[in-house]
C-alpha positions as CSV (number, residue, x, y, z in Angstrom):
1,M,-78.6,-25.6,-37.7
2,G,-76.9,-23.4,-40.0
3,K,-76.8,-20.5,-37.7
4,F,-75.4,-22.6,-34.9
5,K,-72.6,-24.0,-37.0
6,V,-71.9,-20.6,-38.1
7,K,-71.7,-19.3,-34.2
8,S,-69.7,-22.1,-33.7
9,L,-67.3,-21.2,-36.0
10,K,-67.2,-17.8,-35.0
11,L,-66.8,-18.8,-31.5
12,K,-63.8,-21.1,-32.5
13,V,-62.2,-18.4,-34.6
14,N,-62.8,-15.9,-31.6
15,T,-61.3,-18.5,-29.3
16,K,-58.2,-18.6,-31.6
17,I,-58.1,-15.1,-31.7
18,L,-58.2,-15.0,-27.8
19,L,-55.4,-17.7,-27.0
20,Y,-53.3,-16.0,-29.5
21,L,-53.3,-12.5,-27.9
22,L,-53.6,-14.0,-24.8
23,V,-50.1,-16.2,-25.3
24,F,-48.6,-12.9,-27.0
25,S,-50.1,-10.8,-24.4
26,L,-48.1,-12.8,-21.5
27,F,-44.7,-13.4,-23.8
28,T,-44.9,-9.6,-24.4
29,F,-45.2,-8.9,-20.5
30,H,-42.7,-11.3,-19.6
31,F,-40.5,-10.0,-22.4
32,S,-41.2,-6.5,-20.3
33,L,-40.5,-7.7,-17.1
34,F,-37.2,-9.0,-18.0
35,T,-35.7,-6.6,-19.8
36,S,-37.3,-3.8,-17.0
37,Y,-34.8,-4.8,-14.6
38,A,-31.9,-4.0,-17.0
39,E,-34.1,-0.5,-17.5
40,E,-35.1,-0.1,-13.6
41,I,-31.9,-1.0,-11.8
42,R,-29.8,2.4,-11.9
43,S,-27.1,1.8,-9.5
44,R,-24.1,1.2,-11.7
45,A,-23.5,-2.2,-10.3
46,A,-25.6,-5.0,-8.7
47,L,-25.6,-8.3,-7.7
48,V,-27.9,-11.0,-6.3
49,M,-26.7,-14.3,-4.9
50,D,-27.9,-17.6,-3.5
51,A,-26.3,-17.2,0.3
52,S,-26.7,-21.3,0.7
53,T,-24.4,-22.1,-2.8
54,G,-23.2,-18.4,-3.6
55,R,-24.8,-19.0,-6.9
56,V,-25.3,-15.4,-9.0
57,L,-29.2,-15.2,-9.9
58,Y,-28.8,-11.5,-11.0
59,A,-26.1,-9.3,-12.2
60,K,-25.5,-6.0,-13.8
61,N,-21.9,-4.8,-14.4
62,P,-20.7,-7.4,-12.0
63,N,-17.0,-6.7,-11.9
64,L,-16.8,-3.4,-12.1
65,K,-14.4,-1.4,-9.3
66,L,-16.2,1.2,-7.7
67,P,-15.6,2.9,-4.4
68,P,-17.0,1.0,-1.4
69,A,-18.1,3.8,1.1
70,S,-19.5,2.7,4.5
71,T,-19.8,-1.1,3.3
72,T,-16.8,-1.5,3.8
73,K,-17.4,-1.8,7.7
74,L,-19.1,-5.3,6.9
75,M,-15.1,-6.4,6.5
76,T,-14.3,-4.4,9.6
77,A,-16.9,-6.4,11.5
78,I,-15.6,-9.7,10.4
79,V,-12.1,-9.2,11.3
80,A,-12.7,-7.4,14.4
81,I,-15.4,-10.6,15.8
82,E,-12.1,-13.0,14.1
83,K,-9.7,-11.7,16.0
84,A,-11.3,-10.1,19.4
85,D,-13.2,-11.1,21.9
86,L,-16.7,-8.8,22.1
87,N,-16.4,-8.4,26.1
88,D,-12.9,-7.1,25.7
89,V,-12.8,-3.5,27.0
90,I,-10.6,-0.9,24.8
91,T,-9.8,2.8,25.4
92,I,-11.0,5.3,22.6
93,S,-8.0,7.1,21.4
94,K,-7.6,10.8,20.3
95,R,-6.7,9.3,16.1
96,A,-10.4,7.8,16.4
97,V,-12.7,9.9,17.5
98,S,-10.9,12.9,15.1
99,V,-12.3,10.6,12.2
100,A,-15.4,12.6,10.4
101,P,-17.9,13.0,9.6
102,T,-20.5,10.4,11.0
103,K,-19.7,9.8,14.6
104,A,-21.3,8.0,17.4
105,G,-20.3,10.7,20.1
106,F,-17.1,8.5,22.2
107,K,-15.0,10.9,23.2
108,A,-11.0,10.1,23.3
109,G,-10.2,8.3,26.7
110,E,-13.1,6.6,26.9
111,K,-13.6,2.6,27.7
112,V,-16.4,0.5,25.8
113,T,-16.4,-2.9,24.8
114,I,-15.3,-4.3,21.3
115,E,-19.1,-5.3,20.9
116,A,-20.2,-1.5,21.2
117,L,-17.9,-0.4,19.1
118,L,-19.6,-2.9,16.6
119,Y,-22.9,-1.3,17.5
120,A,-21.9,2.3,16.7
121,A,-19.7,1.2,13.4
122,L,-22.9,-1.2,12.0
123,L,-25.7,1.0,13.4
124,R,-24.8,4.5,12.9
125,S,-21.7,4.1,10.8
126,A,-19.7,5.4,13.3
127,N,-16.0,5.9,11.4
128,D,-14.6,6.8,14.9
129,A,-16.1,3.5,16.4
130,A,-14.5,1.6,13.0
131,T,-11.1,3.3,13.6
132,A,-11.3,2.4,16.9
133,L,-12.1,-1.7,16.5
134,A,-8.9,-1.5,14.0
135,E,-6.6,-0.1,16.7
136,A,-7.8,-2.5,19.0
137,V,-7.6,-5.0,16.9
138,A,-4.2,-5.1,14.8
139,G,-2.9,-2.2,16.8
140,S,-2.6,0.7,14.3
141,E,-5.2,1.0,11.0
142,A,-2.4,0.1,8.2
143,K,-1.9,-3.5,10.1
144,F,-5.6,-4.0,10.2
145,V,-6.1,-3.1,6.5
146,Q,-3.6,-5.7,5.7
147,L,-6.1,-8.3,8.1
148,M,-8.9,-6.9,6.0
149,N,-7.4,-7.4,2.6
150,R,-6.0,-11.2,3.3
151,K,-9.6,-11.7,4.6
152,A,-10.9,-10.9,1.4
153,I,-8.8,-12.7,-0.9
154,A,-9.8,-15.7,1.5
155,I,-13.0,-15.5,1.1
156,G,-12.7,-14.8,-2.8
157,A,-13.2,-11.4,-3.1
158,K,-10.3,-10.9,-4.9
159,D,-11.1,-7.5,-7.2
160,T,-11.3,-5.6,-3.8
161,K,-8.8,-3.4,-1.9
162,F,-9.3,-1.9,1.3
163,I,-7.0,1.2,2.5
164,N,-9.0,2.0,5.7
165,P,-11.1,0.6,8.1
166,H,-14.5,2.8,7.7
167,G,-14.5,3.3,3.5
168,L,-14.1,7.2,3.4
169,P,-12.7,7.8,-0.2
170,G,-8.7,7.2,-1.2
171,P,-6.5,6.3,-4.2
172,G,-6.9,2.9,-4.7
173,Q,-9.6,1.6,-2.5
174,Y,-12.2,-0.4,-4.6
175,I,-14.9,-2.9,-4.5
176,T,-17.3,-4.8,-7.0
177,A,-20.7,-5.8,-6.7
178,H,-19.5,-9.7,-6.7
179,D,-17.3,-9.1,-4.0
180,L,-19.6,-7.1,-1.9
181,S,-22.0,-10.1,-1.8
182,K,-19.7,-12.7,-1.6
183,I,-18.4,-10.4,2.0
184,M,-22.3,-9.8,2.7
185,R,-22.7,-13.7,2.3
186,H,-19.9,-14.1,4.8
187,A,-21.4,-12.3,7.6
188,L,-23.9,-14.2,7.3
189,K,-22.2,-17.1,8.9
190,Y,-21.1,-15.4,11.9
191,P,-24.8,-15.4,14.2
192,R,-23.9,-12.3,16.4
193,L,-22.8,-10.4,13.4
194,K,-26.4,-11.2,11.6
195,E,-28.0,-10.3,14.8
196,I,-26.0,-6.8,15.2
197,I,-27.0,-5.8,11.4
198,G,-30.4,-7.2,11.6
199,T,-31.2,-4.7,15.1
200,R,-33.3,-1.2,14.3
201,V,-31.9,0.4,17.3
202,A,-29.7,0.1,20.2
203,E,-28.1,1.8,23.0
204,V,-24.4,1.2,24.2
205,S,-22.6,2.7,27.2
206,T,-19.2,3.6,28.0
207,E,-17.4,2.0,31.1
208,R,-18.6,5.2,33.4
209,G,-22.5,5.0,32.1
210,K,-22.6,7.2,29.3
211,A,-25.1,5.9,27.3
212,L,-25.6,6.4,23.2
213,F,-28.4,6.1,21.3
214,L,-27.9,4.2,17.7
215,E,-30.4,4.2,15.1
216,N,-29.7,2.0,12.0
217,T,-29.2,3.7,8.8
218,N,-30.8,0.4,7.0
219,R,-34.6,1.7,6.3
220,L,-35.5,-1.5,4.9
221,L,-35.2,-3.1,8.6
222,W,-38.8,-1.0,9.1
223,V,-40.5,-1.8,6.3
224,D,-39.3,-5.2,4.5
225,E,-40.3,-8.0,6.6
226,D,-37.8,-10.3,4.7
227,L,-35.0,-8.6,5.2
228,V,-32.1,-10.1,7.8
229,G,-30.3,-7.4,7.6
230,G,-27.2,-5.5,5.9
231,K,-24.9,-2.1,5.7
232,T,-25.6,1.0,3.9
233,G,-22.8,3.1,2.5
234,Y,-22.7,6.4,0.9
235,T,-19.9,9.4,-0.2
236,R,-20.0,11.8,-2.6
237,K,-18.1,9.4,-5.3
238,A,-19.3,6.5,-4.4
239,G,-22.7,7.4,-4.5
240,H,-25.2,5.6,-1.8
241,C,-23.8,1.9,-1.9
242,F,-25.9,-1.4,-0.3
243,A,-25.5,-4.8,0.8
244,C,-28.0,-6.6,2.5
245,A,-29.7,-10.2,2.9
246,G,-33.4,-11.7,2.7
247,E,-35.0,-14.4,4.1
248,R,-38.3,-16.3,2.9
249,E,-39.4,-19.4,3.7
250,K,-36.0,-21.8,3.8
251,N,-33.9,-19.8,1.2
252,T,-31.8,-17.0,1.9
253,V,-30.6,-14.5,-0.9
254,V,-28.1,-11.3,-0.8
255,V,-27.9,-8.0,-2.9
256,A,-25.4,-5.7,-3.5
257,L,-25.9,-2.2,-5.1
258,L,-23.2,0.5,-5.6
259,G,-23.1,3.7,-7.2
260,S,-27.1,3.8,-6.3
261,P,-28.3,8.0,-7.7
262,S,-30.2,8.3,-4.3
263,R,-31.1,6.5,-1.0
264,E,-34.4,6.4,-2.3
265,N,-33.7,4.4,-5.2
266,L,-31.4,2.4,-3.3
267,W,-34.1,1.2,-1.0
268,K,-36.5,0.7,-4.7
269,E,-33.8,-1.6,-6.0
270,A,-32.9,-3.7,-3.0
271,E,-36.5,-4.7,-2.7
272,L,-36.8,-5.4,-6.2
273,L,-33.8,-7.4,-6.6
274,I,-34.7,-9.6,-3.1
275,D,-37.8,-10.5,-4.8
276,K,-36.2,-11.0,-8.2
277,G,-33.8,-13.2,-6.5
278,F,-36.5,-15.4,-4.6
279,Q,-38.2,-15.8,-8.1
280,I,-35.9,-17.1,-9.8
281,M,-35.1,-19.6,-6.9
282,A,-38.5,-20.4,-6.4
283,N,-39.4,-20.8,-10.3
284,K,-35.8,-22.4,-10.9
285,E,-35.4,-19.9,-13.7
286,E,-32.6,-19.3,-15.3
287,P,-30.0,-16.4,-13.6
288,V,-30.0,-12.9,-15.7
289,I,-26.6,-10.9,-16.3
290,Y,-26.6,-7.2,-17.9
291,F,-23.6,-5.4,-19.0
292,T,-23.8,-1.8,-20.1
293,K,-21.5,0.2,-22.0
294,A,-22.6,3.4,-20.5
295,D,-23.8,4.1,-16.8
296,Y,-28.2,4.5,-16.7
297,D,-28.2,3.7,-21.1
298,A,-30.4,1.0,-20.9
299,L,-30.6,0.8,-25.0
300,N,-27.0,-0.3,-24.3
301,V,-27.8,-3.8,-21.9
302,K,-26.7,-6.5,-22.9
303,K,-27.9,-10.0,-21.9
304,A,-26.0,-13.0,-20.8
305,S,-27.7,-16.2,-20.7
306,Y,-27.6,-19.0,-18.3
307,K,-26.2,-22.8,-19.4
308,K,-27.1,-26.1,-17.8
309,S,-23.3,-26.3,-17.0
310,S,-23.8,-23.2,-14.7
311,K,-21.3,-21.1,-17.1
312,F,-22.6,-17.5,-18.1
313,K,-21.6,-16.9,-21.7
314,V,-22.8,-14.4,-24.2
315,Q,-25.3,-15.2,-26.6
316,S,-24.2,-16.4,-29.8
317,S,-25.5,-13.3,-32.2
318,K,-23.3,-11.0,-34.5
319,T,-24.3,-8.2,-32.4
320,K,-23.4,-9.4,-29.1
321,T,-19.9,-11.0,-30.6
322,E,-19.4,-7.9,-32.3
323,F,-19.9,-5.5,-29.1
324,A,-17.2,-8.1,-27.1
325,K,-14.7,-8.1,-29.8
326,K,-15.1,-4.2,-29.9
327,K,-15.3,-3.4,-26.1
328,G,-11.8,-5.3,-25.5
329,K,-11.7,-7.4,-22.3
330,I,-13.9,-10.1,-21.6
331,K,-14.9,-11.8,-18.7
332,T,-17.5,-15.0,-17.2
333,I,-19.1,-15.7,-14.1
334,A,-19.1,-19.3,-13.6
335,N,-20.3,-21.0,-10.2
336,G,-19.2,-17.7,-8.5
337,K,-15.6,-17.8,-9.9
338,I,-14.8,-15.4,-12.6
339,G,-13.5,-16.6,-16.3
340,K,-12.7,-14.8,-19.8
341,D,-15.4,-15.6,-21.8
342,Y,-17.6,-11.7,-21.9
343,R,-16.9,-8.0,-21.4
344,V,-18.2,-6.9,-17.6
345,A,-17.4,-3.5,-17.9
346,K,-15.7,-1.1,-20.8
347,K,-12.5,0.3,-20.1
348,G,-12.2,3.8,-18.0
349,E,-15.1,2.6,-16.0
350,D,-13.3,0.6,-13.3
351,G,-13.6,3.8,-10.9
352,N,-10.6,2.5,-8.8
353,K,-9.4,6.0,-7.8
354,G,-11.3,6.5,-4.6
């Protein structure tokens, strides 16, 4: 009997040890998985949003002002769809065809529909098409840009300023990941626009029958079944940028990425954050917000916790309090709005010089 009792005792001890190790390993795994998002997201700014409510699910430097590159064309498309009939035929100007470098291949004097220009601007990311849209809708680029900025303010994208309809760099043009998410979310409200940004390839033609083949620059459309659509962007100053939306079951998430070091990294992070968004929604997890003292510095990542009041606040430890005090302005995100409770980005990182 003694032997059995000893064996039973050993079994109990081993079971306790195993349970302890299991719990510890699960905690460690969760912590590693949780912190890995801060380390893996190399884009300068990122945000995941619940498209149905506008609730922020994940963010890294959400209010850091950075160049938008061709994600600008999302707002160009929104304004064009609101102000023009897609069947309207317009004449391509010399000014439009002169805007380099990315073009659809239109010639000055050719007649095309607004719809054809939208496909060219959103799939090919054609600057000639974006410029032609601006001229057709408002009479000039300058007047169209005014409409873009008014629309941005109207939908709550108040930390955004456009200076052209295509996104080429220039002084004073900037956007934030938070605002880009709002613009992407708003774009989904237009069924035709949603259909266009989800199109892999298309062929448009001029009034005389000249055909132009357009392939979407958004490569995730070929590999991610959850992806609804999106808009890419790139300039040397902006890096690689992307706004997209994913649908799974009855949920939709919006992802915005700014300043990614490479296109490959952009795709990786977009898929990672789409999954992260759905995970948070499905498991009713706390949203996560990170702030970095310096870009790509995982050691300086700070985490904000989510409270039931739907407000993000800095954790009340001395380290984080000191971090907030030393680094100047402090802001918060509450129900999609910006308040003044914790730091977003250090002074000098606003990137608003184009």
